[in-house]
C-alpha positions as CSV (number, residue, x, y, z in Angstrom):
1,M,145.5,-118.8,154.3
2,K,146.8,-118.2,157.8
3,Q,144.8,-115.1,159.7
4,L,146.7,-112.0,160.6
5,N,147.0,-111.5,164.5
6,L,144.7,-108.6,164.4
7,P,143.3,-107.4,167.6
8,R,139.7,-107.4,166.6
9,K,137.5,-110.3,165.8
10,Y,133.9,-110.8,164.6
11,K,131.1,-111.6,167.4
12,N,127.9,-111.0,165.7
13,E,126.3,-114.6,166.0
14,D,123.7,-113.6,163.4
15,N,126.6,-114.6,161.0
16,P,127.8,-117.9,162.6
17,D,130.3,-118.5,159.8
18,R,132.1,-115.1,160.2
19,V,132.4,-115.5,164.2
20,G,136.1,-115.4,165.4
21,K,137.7,-114.4,162.0
22,V,139.7,-111.1,162.2
23,Y,138.9,-107.8,160.6
24,M,139.8,-104.5,160.1
25,S,137.9,-101.1,159.5
26,Y,138.2,-98.4,156.8
27,S,138.3,-96.1,159.8
28,S,141.1,-97.9,161.6
29,H,143.0,-98.1,158.0
30,G,143.1,-94.3,158.1
31,S,144.2,-93.9,161.7
32,F,147.2,-96.4,161.2
33,S,148.0,-95.3,157.6
34,N,148.6,-91.7,158.9
35,P,151.1,-91.6,161.6
36,G,151.7,-87.8,160.4
37,N,148.3,-87.2,162.2
38,Q,149.7,-87.9,165.8
39,E,146.6,-87.3,167.7
40,F,144.7,-89.8,165.8
41,F,147.4,-92.5,165.4
42,N,148.1,-92.5,169.2
43,Q,144.5,-92.9,169.8
44,A,144.5,-96.0,167.4
45,V,147.3,-97.8,169.0
46,L,145.9,-97.1,172.6
47,R,142.4,-98.2,171.6
48,Y,142.9,-101.2,169.0
49,I,146.7,-102.7,170.4
50,F,146.5,-101.5,174.1
51,G,142.6,-102.0,174.9
52,I,142.6,-98.7,176.4
53,D,139.7,-96.1,175.4
54,K,141.9,-93.1,176.5
55,V,139.0,-90.0,176.2
56,S,140.3,-87.4,173.7
57,R,138.1,-84.3,172.8
58,F,138.3,-85.1,169.0
59,E,135.8,-88.2,169.9
60,A,132.9,-85.7,170.4
61,Y,133.0,-85.2,166.6
62,S,132.4,-88.8,166.2
63,E,130.3,-89.4,169.0
64,F,127.8,-86.4,167.4
65,G,128.1,-87.8,163.9
66,S,127.1,-91.3,165.4
67,A,124.1,-89.6,167.1
68,A,123.0,-87.9,163.8
69,G,123.4,-91.3,162.0
70,E,121.5,-93.1,164.2
71,Y,118.5,-90.6,164.3
72,L,118.3,-90.8,160.7
73,E,118.2,-94.9,161.0
74,D,115.3,-94.9,163.3
75,K,114.5,-91.7,165.2
76,S,112.1,-93.3,167.4
77,K,114.7,-95.3,169.2
78,K,117.2,-92.8,169.1
79,D,116.7,-89.8,171.0
80,N,120.3,-88.7,171.8
81,P,120.9,-85.5,174.1
82,L,123.5,-84.5,171.7
83,L,121.0,-83.4,169.5
84,N,118.6,-80.5,169.9
85,E,115.5,-79.9,168.5
86,E,116.9,-78.0,165.3
87,D,119.2,-80.8,164.9
88,K,116.5,-83.1,164.7
89,K,114.0,-80.8,162.9
90,F,116.6,-80.6,160.1
91,L,117.1,-84.4,160.1
92,D,113.4,-84.8,159.9
93,T,113.2,-82.9,156.7
94,L,116.1,-85.2,155.3
95,I,114.5,-88.5,156.1
96,D,111.2,-87.3,154.6
97,Q,113.5,-86.8,151.3
98,I,115.0,-90.5,151.4
99,P,112.7,-93.1,149.4
100,D,111.1,-96.0,150.9
101,G,112.8,-99.1,151.0
102,G,116.2,-98.1,152.0
103,E,118.4,-100.5,154.3
104,Y,120.6,-98.4,157.1
105,E,123.6,-99.7,158.4
106,R,123.9,-102.7,155.9
107,E,126.9,-104.6,156.6
108,V,129.8,-105.2,154.3
109,W,132.1,-108.1,154.7
110,I,135.1,-108.3,152.0
111,D,137.1,-111.5,152.4
112,R,140.9,-110.5,151.7
113,G,142.3,-113.9,152.6
114,S,144.3,-113.4,155.7
115,Y,141.7,-110.9,157.1
116,H,138.2,-109.3,156.5
117,I,137.1,-105.9,156.1
118,L,134.2,-105.0,158.1
119,G,132.0,-101.6,157.5
120,F,128.6,-100.6,157.1
121,E,126.9,-98.7,154.6
122,D,125.0,-95.7,156.2
123,L,122.2,-96.1,153.5
124,W,121.7,-98.6,150.7
125,L,118.9,-97.9,148.0
126,E,117.7,-99.8,145.3
127,K,116.5,-97.0,143.0
128,V,116.7,-99.0,139.8
129,K,115.8,-103.0,139.8
130,G,119.1,-104.8,140.2
131,K,121.3,-101.5,140.9
132,S,122.7,-100.0,144.0
133,D,122.7,-96.8,145.4
134,V,125.5,-96.6,148.1
135,C,125.4,-93.3,150.5
136,D,127.5,-92.2,153.4
137,F,126.4,-89.4,155.8
138,K,129.1,-87.2,157.4
139,T,128.9,-84.4,159.5
140,G,131.2,-81.6,159.2
141,S,132.0,-78.0,157.9
142,I,131.3,-77.9,154.2
143,V,133.8,-75.1,153.8
144,K,136.3,-77.3,155.7
145,K,135.6,-80.7,154.6
146,E,133.9,-80.9,151.3
147,K,137.3,-81.2,149.4
148,D,138.3,-83.8,151.2
149,Y,135.3,-86.2,150.6
150,A,135.4,-84.9,147.0
151,D,139.2,-85.9,146.7
152,M,139.3,-89.4,145.2
153,S,142.9,-90.1,145.7
154,K,142.0,-90.1,149.6
155,Y,138.4,-90.8,150.1
156,F,137.5,-94.4,149.7
157,Q,134.8,-95.3,152.0
158,T,131.8,-95.2,149.6
159,R,133.6,-96.7,146.8
160,L,134.7,-99.6,149.2
161,Y,131.4,-100.1,150.1
162,A,130.2,-100.1,146.2
163,Y,133.1,-102.7,145.5
164,Y,131.2,-105.0,148.2
165,E,127.8,-104.6,146.4
166,D,129.6,-105.1,142.9
167,V,132.3,-107.8,143.5
168,V,130.8,-109.7,146.4
169,L,126.7,-109.5,145.7
170,G,127.3,-108.9,142.0
171,R,125.1,-105.8,141.9
172,E,125.5,-102.9,139.5
173,I,126.0,-99.6,141.0
174,N,123.7,-96.7,140.0
175,A,125.1,-94.1,142.2
176,C,127.7,-93.6,144.8
177,Y,128.2,-90.5,146.9
178,A,128.5,-88.9,150.3
179,I,126.0,-86.4,151.7
180,L,127.8,-83.9,154.2
181,L,125.8,-82.3,156.9
182,D,127.0,-79.1,157.7
183,R,128.3,-78.7,161.6
184,S,129.1,-75.8,163.7
185,G,130.9,-75.8,166.6
186,N,134.2,-76.6,168.0
187,A,134.8,-79.4,170.3
188,M,138.6,-78.0,170.6
189,A,137.9,-74.6,171.9
190,D,138.6,-73.8,175.5
191,P,135.8,-74.2,176.8
192,P,134.6,-76.9,174.3
193,E,131.8,-75.2,171.9
194,E,128.6,-77.5,171.5
195,L,128.2,-79.1,167.7
196,H,125.2,-78.5,166.1
197,L,123.8,-78.9,162.5
198,T,123.4,-75.7,160.5
199,G,120.5,-76.9,158.3
200,Q,122.9,-77.0,155.0
201,L,123.9,-80.2,153.3
202,K,126.1,-80.8,150.4
203,K,125.7,-84.0,148.2
204,I,129.1,-84.9,147.0
205,E,129.5,-87.7,144.3
206,T,132.1,-90.3,144.6
207,P,132.1,-92.2,141.3
208,Y,133.0,-95.9,141.7
209,K,135.5,-97.4,139.4
210,R,136.5,-101.3,140.3
211,E,140.0,-100.9,139.6
212,D,140.7,-97.4,141.7
213,V,139.3,-99.7,144.5
214,E,141.3,-102.8,143.8
215,K,144.7,-100.6,144.1
216,F,143.4,-99.1,147.5
217,L,142.9,-102.7,148.6
218,T,146.5,-103.4,148.3
219,E,147.2,-100.2,150.8
220,M,144.6,-101.8,153.2
221,D,146.5,-104.7,153.0
222,K,149.8,-103.5,154.0
223,T,147.9,-101.4,157.0
224,A,146.6,-104.7,158.1
225,K,149.9,-106.6,158.1
226,Y,151.4,-103.5,160.1
227,V,148.7,-103.4,162.6
228,A,149.0,-107.1,163.0
229,D,152.7,-106.8,163.3
230,L,152.2,-104.3,166.2
231,N,149.7,-106.2,168.0
232,T,152.3,-109.3,167.8
233,T,154.9,-107.3,169.3
234,F,152.5,-106.0,172.4
235,Q,151.6,-109.7,173.0
236,S,155.2,-110.8,173.1
237,L,156.1,-107.9,175.6
238,N,152.9,-108.2,177.6
239,S,153.7,-111.9,178.0
240,I,157.2,-111.4,179.4
241,K,157.4,-112.1,183.2
242,I,159.6,-109.8,185.2
243,S,160.9,-111.1,188.5
244,V,162.7,-108.7,191.1
């Protein structure tokens, strides 16, 4: 099947059979499939289609979340200045509670024929032999965000990665959930407030059903086609030579 003209291609040479193949991520789908959120949509068009990394204060939230995630993965190598000592102390406590043998940033690669879905499981555990636990760490206000991640009609990231374990790797799913690390601060305030962890967390179960994810995948397919069409239009316009 012919590849969609998506703007991103796989580059990790550790997996040579994937190099050069086009892909889309779960987060990209979220940005392009919700044009009602104009800020995220505009950022996505600038970044993924035009190749412009426009700085937005919204990015402070994702950067802080990445800093926390990287610390959980390997605190000895990820001493990020965005995290203060209290943040690290809380994350250290969480690390001590995670069983040994887990795999962080486990790559997800789902073949959709005309494109692929690329993702990374924040934490994969094999608590029971042959069965997978899929966990996604999030940072955000528990009061404001818990309902979003608990909404099974909208939040599919953990279940999408569980689908990879189930359908692609043939592993049974033992548990599927998100852990929301409560965050304080407001990057959109004037002046912006620093973001930090409060020391509270909420485990949110996201029960996996293959048929639910299969329906969601048809929506991702539509988004991938839409993004590919946008990219084709941009490339066509960009190739026009104008002489004066």
